[in-house]
VEXLO-674437 format. One record per atom (N, C-alpha, C, O): x, y, z; residue in one letter. Coordinates in steps of 0.05 Angstrom, whole numbers, plus 5000, padded with zeros to 4 digits. Layout:
BEGIN
XYZA ...
//
This chain:
BEGIN
926765513876M 924465633865M 921965443869M 919765533870M 922465173870T 920264983871T 918765003898T 916464913900T 920165103919N 918865123946N 917465383951N 916365413973N 917365573932S 916265843936S 913365823942S 912565953961S 911665673926P 908765663934P 908365553962P 906565643977P 909865343969A 909665223995A 910265414017A 908865434037A 912465574013I 913265774033I 911165994036I 910566084057I 909966064012A 907866274013A 905366184028A 904166324044A 904665924022R 902365814036R 902865794066R 901065834082R 905365724073R 906065704102R 905965974116R 905065994138R 906866194103S 906866454114S 904066554117S 903366674138S 902366494098I 899466574099I 898166434123I 896666554138I 898766174125S 897566014147S 898366114174S 896766134193S 901066174176L 902266274202L 900966534209L 900366584232L 900566704189L 899266964194L 896366934204L 895467084221L 894966744192S 892266684199S 892066594229S 890366684244S 893966414236V 893966324264V 894366554283V 893066584304V 896366724276L 897066954293L 894667144296L 894167244318L 893267194275L 890967364276L 888667244293L 887267394307L 888466984292I 886466844310I 887166874339I 885466924356I 889866854344L 890766874372L 890367154383L 889567194406L 890967354365L 890767624374L 887967744374L 887467964385L 886067604362A 883467704359A 882067784385A 880867994386A 882267614408P 881067694432P 881967954444P 880468094457P 884568034438S 885668274449S 885068524432S 885568744441S 883968474407L 883368694390L 880568804395L 878768764380L 880268944417S 877669044426S 877569344419S 879369454407S 875269464427L 874969744422L 876869914438L 877470144431L 877869804461K 879769944478K 882569944465K 883569734457K 883670184464A 886270214451A 888370064467A 888470064492A 890169944452Q 892369794464Q 894669974470Q 895370134452Q 895969954492R 898170134500R 900869994495R 901469794508R 902470094477L 904969984470L 907170094488L 907570344490L 908569924502L 910570014522L 913369924514L 913669684508L 915370104514T 918070034513T 919069994542T 917670044561T 921569894544L 922669864570L 922970134585L 922370154609L 923770344570E 924070614581E 921370714590E 921270844611E 919270664574D 916470754582D 915770624609D 914770754627D 916270364610A 915570214635A 917070324659A 915870344680A 919570384655M 921170504678M 919970754687M 919770794711M 919270924668D 918171194676D 915571164691D 915071304711D 913870984682I 911270934695I 911670824723I 910270904742I 913470634725A 913970504752A 915170704771A 914370694795A 916870874763M 918071084782M 916071284792M 916471414812M 913771294779E 911671484787E 909371334801E 908271434820E 908671114791Q 905970984799Q 906270724814Q 904370624825Q 908770614815S 909070344828S 908370374857S 909370554870S 906770194869P 905970204898P 908570194915P 908670334935P 910570044907R 913070034924R 914470304925R 915270394946R 914770434902I 916270684902I 914470904915I 915571094927I 911870874914R 910171074927R 910371054958R 910271254972R 910570804967H 910970764996H 913570885005H 913771015026H 915770824989S 918370934996S 918371234995S 919671365012S 916971354976R 916871644974R 915371774997R 916171985007R 913271635006I 911771735030I 913571735054I 913571925070I 915171515058S 917071505081S 919071735079S 919871855099S 920071785055L 921972005051L 920672275058L 921972445071L 918272325049E 916872575055E 916372605085E 916572825095E 915772375099R 915472395128R 918072485142R 917972645160R 920272365134S 922772435145S 923472725140S 924372865158S 922972825115E 923473105109E 921673285126E 922573495136E 919273215131A 917473375146A 918273385176A 918173595189A 919273155186N 920173155214N 922573335217N 922873465238N 924373335198L 926773505200L 926073795198L 927173965213L 924173865180R 923274135177R 921974235204R 922474465212R 920374055216A 919074135241A 921274185263A 920974375279A 923274015264A 925374045284A 926874315279A 927474465298A 927474375254N 928874635248N 926974875255N 927875085263N 924374835251A 922475045258A 922475095287A 922175325296A 922774885303R 922774905332R 925175055343R 925175135366R 927275085327L 929675235334L 929375535329L 931075695337L 927175605316K 926875895310K 925176015333K 924075875350K 925076285334S 923676425355S 920676355357S 919376355336S 919676295380K 916976205383K 915476435397K 916176525419K 913376545384F 911776765396F 909176635406F 907876485392F 908476715430S 905976605442S 904576825458S 905877005468S 902076805460L 900376995476L 898276845491L 896676695479L 898276875518S 896376735535S 894576955547S 895577155558S 891976925545I 889977125555I 888076995572I 886876785565I 887677115596S 885577025615S 883677265621S 884377425638S 881477285606P 879777515610P 878477535637P 877777745646P 878077305651L 876677315676L 877777095693L 877776855685L 878677155718N 879476965737N 878377055764N 879477245776N 876276935775Y 874777035798Y 875176815821Y 874876575815Y 875676905845S 875776725867S 874676855893S 875077095897S 873276705909N 872176805934N 872576565955N 871176365954N 874376605972S 875076385990S 875876486018S 876676716022S 875676306037N 876476366064N 879476306068N 880476096058N 880876486081Q 883676456085Q 884176446116Q 882676566132Q 886276306124F 886976286153F 889476446158F 891576416145F 889276626178N 891576776186N 892876646210N 891776636232N 895276536205D 896776396226D 897576566249D 897676476272D 898176816245L 899076996265L 896877046286L 897277046310L 894477096276F 892277156294F 890276936297F 888276966311F 890776716284S 889176476286S 886276546281S 884476466296S 885776686259T 882976756252T 882676706221T 884576706205T 880076656215W 879376616187W 878276886176W 876977036190W 878776936150Y 877677176138Y 877077106109Y 878176916097Y 875377276097N 874577236070N 876277396051N 876877636056N 877077276028Q 878777406008Q 877177375981Q 876577155972Q 876577605968E 875277595942E 877077735922E 877977955927E 877477605899T 879277715879T 878077675851T 877077455844T 878277885835M 877577865807M 879977965791M 881078175797M 880877805770E 883377865756E 883077805727E 881777615719E 884577975712S 884877925682S 887777965676S 889078145687S 888877785659Y 891677825652Y 892177705624Y 890777545613Y 894477805614G 895477705588G 898477675590G 899777845602G 899577445578I 902477405578I 903577375549I 902777185535I 905177555542F 906477535516F 909377455520F 910777575536F 910277255505R 913077155508R 914277075482R 912876975464R 916877105479I 918477025457I 920676845467I 922376925482I 920576585459D 922476385467D 924276325444D 923376265422D 926876335449Q 928876265429Q 930776055438Q 932576105455Q 930375805427P 932275595435P 935075655425P 935375755403P 937075585441V 939875635433V 941075365427V 941775205445V 941375305401K 942175045392K 944874955402K 945274725409K 946775145403W 949475075411W 949975015439W 951874885446W 948175105457T 948475065486T 946174905498T 946274815521T 944074855482D 941674705491D 940174885512D 938674775528D 940575145512G 939175315531G 936775445517G 936175385494G 935375625531T 933075755522T 933076045531T 933276095556T 933076235513L 932876525520L 930076625515L 928976585493L 928976755535S 926176845533S 925777125540S 927177235558S 923977255526L 923077535533L 920077505541L 918477415525L 919477585565I 916777545577I 915577815586I 916877965600I 913177865579D 911678095588D 908878015598D 907277905582D 908378065624Q 905777995635Q 904278245644Q 905278385662Q 902078295633L 900378525640L 897878425653L 896578245642L 897278535677S 894778435691S 893278665704S 894478875711S 890678625709W 889078795724W 887778635747W 886878405743W 887778755771R 886978595794R 885178765811R 885878995818R 882878665819D 880778775837D 880578585860D 879678365857D 881578675885S 881778495907S 880478625932S 880878855937S 879078465947Y 877878555973Y 878578345994Y 878278105990Y 879578456018S 880378276040S 878678356064S 878678586072S 877178166075E 875578206098E 877378256123E 876478376143E 879778166122Y 881678196146Y 882378486150Y 882378586172Y 882878626128T 883578916131T 881179096123T 881379336125T 879078966114D 876679116105D 877579336084D 876679556086D 879279246066E 880179436045E 880079296018E 880279046015E 879679455997S 879779355970S 881779525954S 882379755961S 882779395933S 884579535916S 884279435886S 883779205880S 884679655869K 884579585840K 887179695828K 887779935828K 888679515817T 891379585808T 891979455780T 890879245772T 893779595765Y 894879485740Y 897779425746Y 899179565760Y 898579195735T 901279105739T 902479015712T 901078885696T 904979095707N 906478995683N 909278895692N 910879035705N 909778635684N 912278505693N 913678435666N 912878255651N 915878575660L 917478535636L 920278435644L 921678565660L 921178205633Y 923778105641Y 924877915619Y 923477805603Y 927577885621I 928977685603I 929777455620I 930677485643I 929477215609Q 930176975625Q 931876785607Q 931376755584Q 933876665620F 935676475606F 935776215623F 936476225647F 935175985611Q 935375725625Q 937575575610Q 937575565586Q 939375455626Q 941575305615Q 942075055630Q 942975065654Q 941674815618P 942474565631P 945574535631P 946874625612P 946674425652V 949674385654V 950174105662V 948473955672V 952774025657F 953673755664F 952173525650F 951773315662F 951273575625T 949873375610T 950373425580T 951573625573T 949373255563Y 949873275534Y 947773465522Y 945673515534Y 948273555498N 946573745485N 944273595471N 944673485449N 942073585484R 939773425473R 938773535447R 937973385429R 938773815445T 937773935421T 939273855396T 938173775376T 941973875398K 943673805375K 943473505370K 943373425347K 943373335390M 943173045384M 940572975371M 940572815353M 938273085380D 935773025369D 935673115340D 934572985323D 936773355335L 936873455307L 938573275290L 937873215268L 940773195300R 942573015285R 941172745279R 941572625258R 939772645298T 938272395294T 936272425271T 936072245254T 934872645270L 932972685249L 934372725222L 933372635201L 936672855222E 938372885198E 939072605187E 938872545163E 939972435205L 940772165198L 938472005188L 938671845169L 936072045200E 933671905192E 932971995163E 932271825147E 933172245157L 932572345131L 934472235110L 933772145089L 937172235118E 939172125099E 938671825095E 938971715072E 937871685116N 937271405113N 934871355095N 934771165079N 932871535097S 930471515080S 931171565051S 930171435033S 932971755047Q 933871825020Q 935371575007Q 935171514983Q 937071455025L 938571225015L 936671005008L 936970864988L 934670965026A 932770735022A 931170804996A 930470614981A 930471054991F 929071114966F 930671074942F 929670984921F 933271134944A 935071074921A 935370774916A 935370684893A 935570624938L 935770334935L 933070214924L 933170034907L 930870324932E 928270244922E 928070294891E 926970134876E 929170524883K 929070584855K 930670384839K 929770304818K 933070304849L 934670104836L 933269824836L 933369674817L 931869764859A 930469514861A 928169514841A 927669324827A 926769744840I 924569774820I 925569734791I 924369594775I 927769864786E 928969834758E 929469544753E 928869454731E 930569394771K 931169114767K 928468944765K 928268774748K 926569014781S 923968864779S 922568914754S 921468734742S 922569184745V 921169244720V 922569094696V 921168994679V 925269104697M 926568964675M 926068664675M 925668544654M 926068544699E 925468254700E 922668194691E 922268004676E 920668364699R 917868314691R 917568384661R 916068244648R 918868584651F 918668664624F 919668434606F 918268354586F 922068324613Y 923068104597Y 921567854601Y 921567684583Y 920267824625A 918567584629A 916167584610A 915367384599A 915167834606V 912967864586V 914067814559V 912667684543V 916367914552Y 917667874525Y 918067574521Y 917467464500Y 919167444542E 919667154538E 917166994534E 917066814517E 914967074549A 912466944547A 911266994518A 910066824505A 911767234509K 910767294482K 912267134461K 911067034442K 914967104464M 916466954445M 915766664447M 915766524426M 915266564470R 914366284473R 911866234458R 911466024446R 910066434460L 907566394445L 908066404415L 906966234400L 909766584405E 910266594377E 911666334367E 911066234346E 913566234384I 914865984376I 912865754377I 912965584359I 911065744397A 908965544397A 907165564373A 906265354363A 906565804363V 904865844340V 906365734315V 905165594298V 908865794313E 910465694291E 910665384292E 910365244272E 911065274316A 910964984319A 908464864311A 908464654297A 906264984318L 903664894310L 903264894280L 902164704268L 904265104267E 904265124238E 905864914225E 904964794206E 908264864236N 909964654225N 908664384228N 908764214210N 907364344251T 905964084256T 903564054235T 902963844225T 902264284230R 899964274211R 900964194183R 899664044169R 903364304175V 904564244150V 905063934148V 904463804128V 906363834169S 907063544169S 904463384169S 904463174156S 902363474182Y 899763334181Y 898663334153Y 897763124144Y 898863554139E 897863564112E 899363374093E 898363244075E 902063354099I 903763174082I 902862884088I 902562724070I 902462824114S 901662554121S 898962474110S 898462254101S 897162664112K 894462624101K 894462564071K 893162384061K 896062714056N 896162674028N 897462404021N 896562274002N 899362314037K 900562054033K 898661834039K 898461634024K 897061864060V 895061654068V 892961634045V 892261414036V 892061874037D 889961884015D 891061743990D 889561623975D 893661783986A 894861663961A 895661363965A 896561233947A 895261253990G 895960983996G 898860943999G 899760713997G 900461154003L 903361124007L 904161094036L 906561054042L 902361124054E 903061114083E 900760994098E 898461004089E 901360874121S 899260744136S 897660954152S 898561174157S 895260864160L 893461044175L 894661114202L 894061324213L 896460944212E 897760994238E 899261264238E 899161414258E 900661314215E 902161564213E 900361814214E 901162014225E 897961794203L 896062014203L 895162064232L 894862294240L 894561844246Y 893761874274Y 895862004291Y 895362174307Y 898361924285Q 900662044300Q 900962334294Q 901462504311Q 900562404268A 900662694259A 898462854273A 898863084281A 896062734274E 893762874289E 894462914318E 893763114330E 895662714330L 896362724359L 898562954362L 898363104381L 900462964345N 902563174346N 901363454344N 902163644358N 899363484325M 898063734322M 896363814346M 896264044353M 895063624358A 893463674382A 895263764405A 894663954419A 897563634408N 899363704429N 900563994424N 900864154442N 901264044399A 902264304392A 900264524397A 900964744405A 897564464392N 895564664398N 895164694428N 894564924437N 895364484443S 895164504472S 897464674484S 897064844502S 899864634473A 902264784482A 901865074476A 902465254493A 900765134452M 900265414444M 898265544463M 898665774471M 896165404470Q 894165524488Q 895365574515Q 894665784527Q 897065394525N 898265454551N 900065684550N 900165834569N 901665724528R 903365964525R 901566214525R 902366414537R 899366204512K 897566434512K 896666514541K 896666744548K 895866314556V 895066374584V 897466494599V 897066694613V 899766374596S 902166474610S 902766764603S 903566924619S 902366834578L 902767114569L 900767294583L 901567514592L 898267224585E 896367384598E 896967424628E 896667634639E 897867204641D 898667214669D 901067414672D 901167574690D 902967394654S 905267574656S 904367864652S 905468034666S 902567924635H 901468194632H 900268294658H 900868524665H 898868134672D 897468224698D 899568284718D 899468494731D 901568114721L 903668164740L 905368414734L 906168574751L 905768454708F 907268694698F 905668944704F 906769144713F 903068944699K 901369174704K 901169234733K 901069474741K 901069024750Q 900969074779Q 903569204789Q 903469384805Q 905769124778L 908369244786L 908569534778L 909569704793L 907569594754L 907669874743L 905670054758L 906070294759L 903569934769G 901470094782G 899470204763G 898270414768G 898970064740I 896870144721I 894569954723I 894869734734I 892270034713G 889869884714G 890169604702G 891269564681G 889069394716L 889269124706L 887569084681L 887968894667L 885569254677D 883869234653D 885069364629D 884069324606D 887269504633E 888369644609E 889869444592E 891369274601E 889469474566E 890769294546E 893469404540E 893769634533E 895569234543I 898269324537I 899769124520I 898968894518I 901769214507D 903669054492D 906469184495D 906669414502D 908569024491I 911269124494I 912769114469I 912168964450I 914769294468S 916469314444S 919369344453S 919969514470S 921169174444T 923969194452T 925769074431T 924968924414T 928269144434D 930369034416D 932068844434D 933368944452D 932068594428I 933468404445I 936168334433I 937468134440I 936968484413S 939568424399S 941868434419S 941768584439S 943868274414Y 946068244432Y 948468414424Y 949268424400Y 949568554444R 952068704440R 953768654465R 952868714487R 956168554460N 957868484483N 959068734495N 960468884481N 958468784521I 959469034535I 961968954551I 961968754565I 964069114548T 966569074563T 966169164592T 965369394597T 966768984611V 966569034639V 969169004654V 970468804652V 969969214668D 972469214683D 971769154712D 970469314725D 972668934722L 972068834750L 973069034770L 971669094789L 975569134767Q 976769314787Q 975269574789Q 974969684811Q 974369684766T 972869934766T 970169884780T 969170054795T 968969654776A 966469594788A 966769574820A 965069694834A 968869434829I 969269414858I 969769684871I 968569754891I 971669834859V 972370104870V 970070284873V 969570404894V 968470294851N 966170474850N 963970384870N 962570544883N 963570104871G 961570004889G 962170064918G 960470134933G 964670024925L 965570084953L 965370364960L 965070434984L 965670544940K 965570824944K 962770934947K 962371104963K 960970824932H 958270954930H 955870774939H 953670874939H 956270534945R 953970364952R 952570474977R 953770534998R 949970514974A 948370634996A 948370465021A 948170575043A 948570195018E 948470015042E 950770085061E 950370065085E 953070165051L 955370235068L 954770485084L 955470505108L 953570685071R 952870925086R 950670865107R 950770975129R 948870695100Q 946770615118Q 947970475144Q 947070515166Q 949970315139R 951370195162R 952870405178R 952870385203R 954070605165S 955370815180S 953370985197S 953971075219S 951071025185I 948871165200I 948071005224I 947671115246I 947770735220A 947070555242A 949170585265A 948470595289A 951770595257I 953870625278I 953670895292I 953870905317I 953171105278E 952871365291E 950471375309E 950571495331E 948271245301N 945871235319N 946471065343N 945571135365N 948070855340A 948770685363A 950570845382A 950270815406A 952371005372E 954071175389E 952371375404E 952871425427E 950371495391N 948571675405N 946971535427N 946371645448N 946171285420A 944571135441A 946371085464A 945471095487A 949071025459L 950870995481L 951171245499L 951271225523L 951171475486I 951271725502I 948771755519I 948971835542I 946471705507R 943871725522R 943971525545R 943171595567R 944971285541A 944971085563A 946771165584A 946271105608A 948971315578G 950971405598G 949771635615G 950771675637G 947671775605T 946571995620T 944071915635T 942772095647T 943371655635K 941071575650K 941871595680K 944071515688K 940071695696N 940571735725N 943171885730N 944771825747N 943572095714E 945972255714E 945972475734E 943872565743E 948272565741F 948572815756F 948573045736F 950173055717F 946673225739Y 946473455721Y 945273695737Y 944273665759Y 945573925724G 944574165738G 943074335718G 943074295694G 941774545729N 940274735712N 940475005724N 940075045748N 941375205708I 941675475716I 939475645703I 938875635679I 938175815721N 935975985711N 936476265720N 936576325744N 936876445701I 937476735707I 935276905693I 934576865669I 934277095709S 932277275697S 932877565707S 933777615730S 932277755691Y 932678035697Y 930578205684Y 930078165660Y 929278395700G 927278555688G 926278765707G 927578815727G 923978875702S 922779065720S 919779025721S 918578925702S 918579105744I 915679065748I 914579335758I 915779465775I 912379415746G 910979665755G 908179615762G 906879455750G 907279755783T 904479725794T 903379995800T 904580165813T 900880035790N 899480295796N 896580255791N 895680085775N 894880425805E 892080415800E 891180535774E 888980485764E 892980705763I 892480835737I 894280695716I 896680665720I 893080605694F 894580445674F 896980605663F 899180495661F 896480855656S 898581005644S 900981075663S 903081155654S 900581035690D 902681095709D 903980835720D 905180845742D 903780615706I 904880365715I 907880385722I 908780285743I 909280515704Y 912180525708Y 913180795719Y 915380885714Y 911480925736D 912381165749D 914581105770D 916481255773D 914280875783S 916380795803S 916780495801S 915980345819S 918080405780P 918480115776P 920379995795P 922080135807P 920279745800D 922079595816D 923479375799D 922479275780D 926079315808K 927579125795K 926378845801K 925378785822K 926678665780N 925678395783N 927978215774N 928378165750N 929478105794Q 931777945787Q 931677675800Q 930577645822Q 932777475787Q 932677195798Q 935077035788Q 935777045764Q 936276895806L 938376695799L 937976445814L 937676455839L 937776215800S 937375965814S 939075755801S 939475755777S 940275585818V 941875365808V 940775105821V 940375095845V 940174905804L 939074655814L 940874435805L 941774425782L 941474245824F 942974005817F 941273765823F 939973745844F 941473565805E 940273305810E 942473105815E 944173075798E 942472985839V 944672795846V 943472515850V 942072455869V 943972325830P 942972055833P 944371905855P 946771945859P 942971745869L 944271595892L 944571295886L 946671185891L 942471175877W 942570875871W 940570805851W 938270875854W 941370665830D 939470595808D 939270295804D 938070195785D 940570135822W 940369845822W 941569735796W 940669525785W 943569865786G 945069765762G 943669815735G 944569705715G 941669985735E 940270035710E 942070165690E 942070075667E 943470375697K 945170515678K 947370335667K 948070345643K 948570175684K 950770005676K 949769805656K 951069745636K 947369685661A 946269485642A 945569615615A 946169505594A 944469855615D 943669995591D 946270055574D 946270035550D 948370145588M 950770195574M 952069955562M 953069965540M 951869725576R 952969475564R 951369395541R 952569305521R 948769435541A 947069355518A 947769535494A 947869435472A 948169805499S 948769985478S 951469935465S 951769965441S 953469865483K 956069805472K 955969545455K 957369525435K 954369355462A 954069105446A 952769175419A 953569075398A 950769355419S 949469435395S 951369585376S 951369555352S 953069755389L 955069905374L 956969715360L 957569745336L 957969515375E 959969325365E 958669155342E 959969095322E 956069085346A 954668925325A 954469095299A 954768975277A 953969345301N 953769515277N 956369545263N 956469555238N 958669565279R 961169585266R 961869325251R 963069335230R 961169095262L 961568845249L 959868825223L 960768725203L 957468935224S 955668935201S 956869095178S 956569035155S 958369315185L 959569485165L 961769325150L 961869335125L 963369185165K 965469025153K 964368795136K 965368735114K 962168665146E 960968455131E 959768565105E 959868425085E 958568795106E 957268915083E 959368975061E 958768945038E 961669055069K 963869115050K 964568855035K 964868845011K 964868635052D 965568365039D 963268275021D 963768175000D 960768315030N 958568235013N 958368384987N 957568274967N 959068644988I 959068794963I 961168694943I 960668664919I 963468644954I 965668534936I 964768264924I 965168214900I 963668094941I 962767824932I 960667854911I 960767724890I 958568024915S 956368064897S 957368174870S 956268094849S 959268344870I 960368464845I 961868244830I 961568224806I 963468094844R 964867874831R 963067674819R 963567574797R 960767604834Q 958867414823Q 957467534799Q 957067384779Q 956767784799A 955567904776A 957367904752A 956567864729A 959967944758Y 961967944735Y 962167664723Y 962267644699Y 962367464740R 962567184730R 960067114715R 960166994693R 957667174725N 955267114712N 955067234684N 954167114665N 956067484682L 955967624657L 957867494637L 957167444614L 960167444647D 962267314630D 961267044620D 961666974596D 959966894638N 958966624629N 956766654610N 956466484592N 955066864613Q 952766884596Q 953566944567Q 952166864548Q 955867074563V 956867124536V 957266844522V 956566804499V 958466664537I 959066394527I 956366254521I 955966124500I 954466274539Q 951866144536Q 950366244511Q 948966094498Q 950566504505I 949266624482I 950566504456I 949066434438I 953166484455D 954466364432D 953666074428D 953165994405D 953565924450I 952665644448I 949865624439I 949165464421I 948065794450A 945165794443A 944765864413A 943065754400A 946466054403T 946166144375T 947065914357T 945665864337T 949065774363Q 949965544347Q 947965324348Q 947465194327Q 946765274372N 944865054375N 942365104358N 941364914346N 941465364356V 939165424340V 939765374311V 938165264296V 942165454302R 942865414274R 942865124268R 941665034248R 944164964285R 944264674280R 941464544281R 940864364265R 939864634300S 937264504303S 935464574278S 933864404270S 935764824267Q 934264894244Q 935164734220Q 933464644204Q 937664694217L 938764534194L 937764234197L 936864114178L 937864144222T 937063864227T 934063834221T 933263634209T 932464024229Y 929564004224Y 928964014194Y 927363854184Y 930364194180D 929864224151D 930663964136D 929363894117D 932863824144I 933663584132I 931663374137I 930963224119I 930763344163N 928863134170N 926063184159N 924562994155N 925363434155L 922863484141L 922763394113L 920763284104L 925063414100E 925263314073E 925263004073E 924062874056E 926462884093K 926262584096K 923362504100K 922462304089K 921962664116Y 919162594121Y 917562614096Y 915762454091Y 918062814080R 916662844054R 917062604037R 915362514022R 919562494039N 920362274021N 919562004033N 919961794021N 918362014058G 917561754070G 919661614086G 919261384094G 921861744091D 924061614105D 924061674135D 925861594149D 921961804145L 921861884173L 918961884182L 917161964167L 918461794207S 915761784217S 914862054229S 916562224234S 912262094232S 911162344244S 912362384272S 912962604280S 912462164286Y 913362184314Y 916262284315Y 916962454332Y 917962184297Q 920762264297Q 921062564288Q 922762704298Q 919462644268L 919462924259L 918563114282L 919563334285L 916663024297N 915763184320N 917863224340N 918063444352N 919663024345Q 921763054363Q 923763274354Q 924863424370Q 924263274328Y 926063484318Y 924863764319Y 926163964323Y 922063764315Q 920664034318Q 920864134346Q 921464364351Q 920463954366N 920664034394N 923464124401N 923764314416N 925463984389Q 928264064394Q 928764344384Q 930064504397Q 927764394360L 928064664348L 926864874365L 928065084371L 924264834374S 922965024391S 924465074417S 924665294426S 925364854429E 926864874455E 929465044451E 930065214468E 930964984430E 933365134425E 932865444420E 934365614430E 930765494405R 930065774401R 929365914427R 930066144431R 927865774445L 927165884470L 929665914488L 929866114503L 931565734485N 933965754501N 935566004493N 936766134510N 935566064467K 936966294458K 935566564468K 936966744477K 932966564467V 931566794477V 932166834507V 932767054516V 932066614521S 932666624551S 935466714555S 935966874574S 937466624539A 940266694543A 940566994538A 942067124553A 939267104518L 939367394512L 938267554535L 939367754543L 935967464545I 934667604567I 936467604592I 936767804606I 937667364598Q 939267334621Q 941767524620Q 942667624640Q 942767564595Y 944967744592Y 944268024599Y 945768174612Y 941768114590K 940868384596K 940568414627K 941268624639K 939468204640L 939068214668L 941668214684L 941968364704L 943568054675H 946168044688H 947668304685H 949168394703H 947368434662L 948568694657L 947368904676L 948769074688L 944668884680L 943369064699L 944269014727L 944769204742L 944468764734D 945468684761D 948268794766D 948868884789D 949968794746M 952768904749M 952469204753M 953969324769M 950769334740K 950369624743K 949369694771K 950169884783K 947569534781I 946369584808I 948469524829I 948769674849I 949969304825Q 951869224846Q 954269434848Q 955269494869Q 955169534824S 957469704823S 956769994821S 958570164824S 954270064815L 953470334811L 955070474787L 955570714787L 955870294769W 957370384745W 955870284721W 955470044718W 955270474703D 953870404678D 956070344656D 957270534644D 956470094651F 958670014632F 957770054603F 959470074585F 955170074598E 954370134571E 954970434564E 955670494541E 954770614583K 955470884579K 958170964591K 959171184588K 959470764605N 962070804617N 962171044635N 963971224633N 960271064654R 960271274674R 958971174700R 957470974701R 959671314722S 958471254748S 955571354749S 954771554737S 953971204765L 951171284768L 950971504790L 948871624793L 953071544805V 952971744827V 954971964821V 957271924816V 953872214822D 955572444819D 957472474843D 959072664844D 
//
């Protein structure tokens, strides 16, 4: 009971120092209080990194939608309202020149339907034209209407299906973007938690520095009273003043560090740098049971990096196919069937129609490419083999990273226990030596050493608790298993 007034005075003084420190931030602008969950939600919407990744995902989705749209029927209409020519023509049979004058209007309507499964194209084409022509050679003119309606099918042969492969490439690109977006979300979650706890640690460092300053002020008052009473030399008072000045300097440095942490945190979240924020969190420790085998099995089953390596292998296989078709032997078959009608009267165009049929087969036969195809295939095979090796290496890396996360987490449990015991011992040591100082059995310099030791151990405990939270998150990211809720992060 004898220490109650002293404790009350100390609490009031500590509160006064805290109010002085917080005064610059108490402006007319409202302060935004953020929990870790609030920060995560903001970052997932506003963080520049996640927005870049989302834009890349949207681009891949749009490219795939465009490719699928190209597989649907395409309707087109070409119109030439006027096409006039007046030119001299040479008749080879009679070796004479004559004048040919033509005026023409036409329109072409066509429907093109790509055939995905064969890489061919089926078309329906209708060409309607009007022609006014005069030939000086025959001294005759004619005005006629013509309509040409036919179905056409073009089919490449002896080659790979480019339509299906291009579509598959875009599908893989989209899946890769989705995986990259998911990985970016996990990376953002880790970055936000690291920055959040960096702010919290800076905040706790400031609070501990304030308490250290107050403890130093108490020892200064004790020393001053002793000097005034002639019980202690002036040297002890100077040392107490020096200790208080150093404690005040340390407190100011912690304050600057906290403001810097706020800026970096706001930049990561994507909020305004001028916005006033503070954080709220529960740093209490709860030991979470982690099963290493569950972590490894789930990580190897669901880690996005493995699927990305598989996508890279499939893309390399497609590149090998493309390299194999360079300077290839291939053909193209073109079949068309329809009817054409011509008449001077529009309504009588099809009074006597004629068949319009065509069949053509074209082959491209490469003769010599100076080894280009062979070199490209060798390069593509090397790329494929490298991607297969990367897949195996990635599996080993995942297992190693999960094991490291497990060891770090297990070790951090021990570190928290050690830090907790050290804080208790340091507090008891400081209290005992403070009493010695009051009784004149200890110098100001020695007491300051015990104060610094207490502050350091308290900071070590805060850091140990934060590291445990971060190692637990790292285990969740590495294994894609939430051990706090005991469930997989992937359905």
